[in-house]
VEXMINU-560150 format. One line per field, with one value per residue (C-alpha): x negated, y, z; residue in one letter. Coordinates in Angstrom, 3 decimals. Each point is the difference from the previous one (the first is absolute). Layout:
N
x: X/... $
y: Y/... $
z: Z/... $
res: a/... $
This chain:
201
x: -0.429/-0.571/0.429/-1.439/-3.138/-0.014/-2.710/1.027/3.168/0.133/0.606/-2.347/0.308/3.495/1.707/1.613/3.660/1.371/3.716/2.352/3.866/0.868/-1.604/3.332/1.756/2.431/-1.035/-3.550/-0.743/-3.118/-1.154/-3.450/-2.579/-0.381/0.436/-2.107/1.935/0.239/-3.432/-0.564/2.253/-0.573/3.328/2.417/2.368/-0.915/-0.122/3.598/0.734/-0.322/2.168/2.233/-0.077/0.388/3.527/1.220/-0.804/1.819/3.020/0.243/0.659/-3.341/-3.142/-2.997/-1.480/2.586/-1.653/-3.598/-1.542/-3.203/-2.632/-1.063/-3.395/-1.022/-2.666/0.914/-1.425/-2.055/2.325/3.143/-0.618/1.747/-1.359/-2.171/0.617/-3.346/1.155/3.408/-1.521/-2.881/3.084/1.788/-0.565/0.576/3.502/1.072/-0.947/1.797/3.078/-0.316/-0.228/3.009/1.996/2.726/3.431/-0.575/-2.957/0.750/-3.200/-0.259/-1.179/-1.104/-3.304/1.397/2.941/-2.431/-1.887/2.951/1.956/-2.841/2.726/2.154/0.296/0.696/2.771/1.780/-0.363/0.217/2.906/0.587/-0.531/-2.626/-1.638/-3.390/-1.229/1.533/0.268/3.536/-1.906/2.364/-2.534/0.678/-1.017/-3.105/1.239/-2.972/2.179/3.052/-1.248/-0.711/3.336/3.734/0.385/-2.539/1.025/4.230/-2.060/-1.864/2.758/2.547/-2.377/-1.037/3.784/-0.234/-1.956/2.156/2.205/-2.409/-1.372/3.094/0.495/-3.094/0.999/3.012/-1.251/2.961/-1.175/2.493/-2.296/-3.416/-1.945/-3.521/-3.217/-2.584/-2.252/-3.309/-2.860/-3.117/-1.827/3.079/0.481/2.406/2.867/3.479/2.380/3.220/2.024/2.763/2.844/1.339/2.955 $
y: 0.125/3.741/1.394/-3.062/0.946/3.983/0.188/4.149/-0.509/0.523/-2.169/-2.538/-2.413/-0.427/-2.561/1.109/-0.478/0.674/-0.663/-2.677/-0.588/-0.155/2.413/-0.154/1.407/2.749/1.276/0.625/0.595/2.409/0.469/1.599/-2.451/-3.597/-0.119/-2.856/-3.059/1.177/0.277/-3.720/-1.859/2.184/0.811/3.135/0.210/-2.883/1.116/1.537/2.889/-2.004/-2.542/2.565/1.105/-3.742/-0.562/3.215/-0.954/-3.952/2.104/1.407/-3.413/0.468/-2.715/1.435/-1.234/1.836/3.680/1.027/0.999/2.095/3.237/2.691/-0.478/-4.115/-0.454/0.840/3.372/-1.086/0.019/0.231/3.904/1.652/-0.221/3.363/2.430/-1.835/-3.454/1.184/1.117/-2.358/-2.979/2.103/-1.111/-3.441/0.653/1.874/-3.003/-2.294/2.219/0.656/-3.914/-0.816/2.691/-0.196/1.594/1.498/0.673/-0.214/1.607/-0.562/2.677/3.175/-0.499/-2.161/2.405/3.012/-2.265/0.896/3.203/1.989/2.723/-2.758/-0.520/-3.300/0.646/2.420/-2.374/-3.425/-1.693/2.768/-0.727/1.531/-0.056/0.154/-0.057/-3.113/-1.764/0.328/0.567/-1.012/0.890/-1.581/-0.069/-2.603/-3.311/1.020/3.137/-1.802/-2.338/2.870/1.089/-0.575/3.349/-1.067/-3.485/1.674/2.004/-2.674/-2.293/2.553/0.862/-3.778/-0.128/2.266/-1.885/-1.956/2.807/1.917/-2.719/-0.105/3.426/-0.156/-2.448/1.499/3.904/0.487/3.084/2.679/2.519/1.467/2.253/1.070/-0.098/2.730/0.502/-1.736/1.290/-0.866/-1.742/-1.727/-1.609/2.158/-2.570/1.081/-1.418/-0.698/-0.833/-1.729/-0.182/-4.190/1.283 $
z: -0.334/-0.798/3.657/1.917/-1.963/0.358/2.379/0.156/1.619/3.656/3.200/-1.506/3.523/-0.446/-2.163/-2.947/0.060/-3.380/0.237/-0.591/-1.981/-3.279/-2.284/-2.232/3.018/0.363/3.342/0.904/3.723/1.000/2.885/1.342/0.928/1.277/3.935/1.730/-0.578/-3.823/0.167/1.436/-2.126/-3.045/-0.828/0.361/2.840/1.921/3.315/2.207/-1.729/-3.445/1.769/0.372/-3.575/-1.418/2.621/-1.711/-3.683/0.921/1.524/-3.524/-1.392/-2.193/0.333/1.094/-2.934/-2.268/1.531/-0.690/3.519/0.151/1.734/-1.608/1.820/-0.829/3.260/3.753/1.439/3.253/3.447/-2.456/-0.444/-2.672/-3.442/-0.398/-3.378/-1.311/0.354/-1.915/-2.521/-0.650/-0.263/-1.691/-4.211/1.358/1.206/-3.199/-1.819/2.577/-0.785/-3.534/-0.388/1.916/-0.942/2.633/-0.091/3.023/2.622/3.744/1.671/3.763/2.182/-0.701/-1.226/-3.060/-0.312/-0.188/-2.917/-2.648/2.050/1.380/1.423/1.551/3.943/1.026/2.732/-2.445/-3.569/1.566/-1.339/-2.997/-3.554/-2.166/-3.622/-0.441/-3.872/-1.044/3.290/2.738/3.209/3.125/3.074/3.428/3.276/0.567/1.800/2.773/0.670/0.041/2.536/2.688/0.416/-0.352/-1.907/-2.279/-0.700/-0.540/-2.860/-1.469/-0.142/-1.223/-2.841/-0.896/-0.326/-3.091/-2.522/-1.435/-0.736/-1.146/-2.524/-1.351/-0.654/-1.320/-2.431/-1.161/0.177/2.169/2.184/1.743/0.391/-0.633/1.773/-0.826/2.186/0.249/-2.738/1.219/-0.766/-2.897/3.327/0.534/-3.251/-0.586/0.547/-1.372/3.469/-0.847/3.356/-0.814/2.952/0.210/1.842 $
res: m/e/m/a/g/d/k/n/l/p/l/q/e/s/n/l/v/f/g/e/g/n/p/d/c/e/v/l/f/i/g/e/a/p/g/f/n/e/d/r/e/k/r/p/f/v/g/r/a/g/q/l/l/r/k/y/i/r/d/l/g/w/q/e/n/s/v/y/i/t/n/i/v/k/r/r/p/p/e/n/r/d/p/n/p/e/e/i/e/s/y/k/p/y/l/a/r/q/i/d/i/i/n/p/k/i/i/v/p/l/g/r/f/s/m/n/y/f/l/p/l/a/k/i/t/r/d/q/g/k/l/f/k/a/g/k/y/f/i/l/p/m/l/h/p/a/a/a/l/r/g/n/e/a/m/k/m/f/e/e/s/f/r/k/i/p/s/a/l/n/k/i/r/t/g/e/f/t/e/i/t/e/e/p/e/q/s/k/k/e/q/r/f/e/d/v/q/t/k/l/f $
């Protein structure tokens, strides 16, 4: 694998955790970086937060292997710290190619780092659970499942947003949107994404 041989990538002391699932899927989940359990098993989202994510996927009546799960950064940062901007930038080309190959109908960023990759001006508590369009992709940001585990209110937000995925997917398939509101224009540095918020309900 090209990424495994790229010694210029940071976090070389950790195992490569590329992603898993159906490369022809309609729904792509993207977190921020692997944690301890993911590094050990070389699989994404297998720890406590990952088990919550996988449970909710199954609760929708889907198979885990019917979607694709990955992270922006493909190796674990030390002590499970947040990935820094340099690490995100280094792994960015590989994620971009991964998204291009999978070409999902909807991308579900999990947490603010993943969300801001697509929507630089978005705020996770304000914009999670809303459907946006960034370039050619529809984006439905959600709280990271690790955040959902920290309290009842966060868990309720996570659950309510997760249940919107099938409806959002159906609206994308049919092109049936009731209202579209333009987001603020992005700067050149933020890749001039033209973000369109689509209200689902």
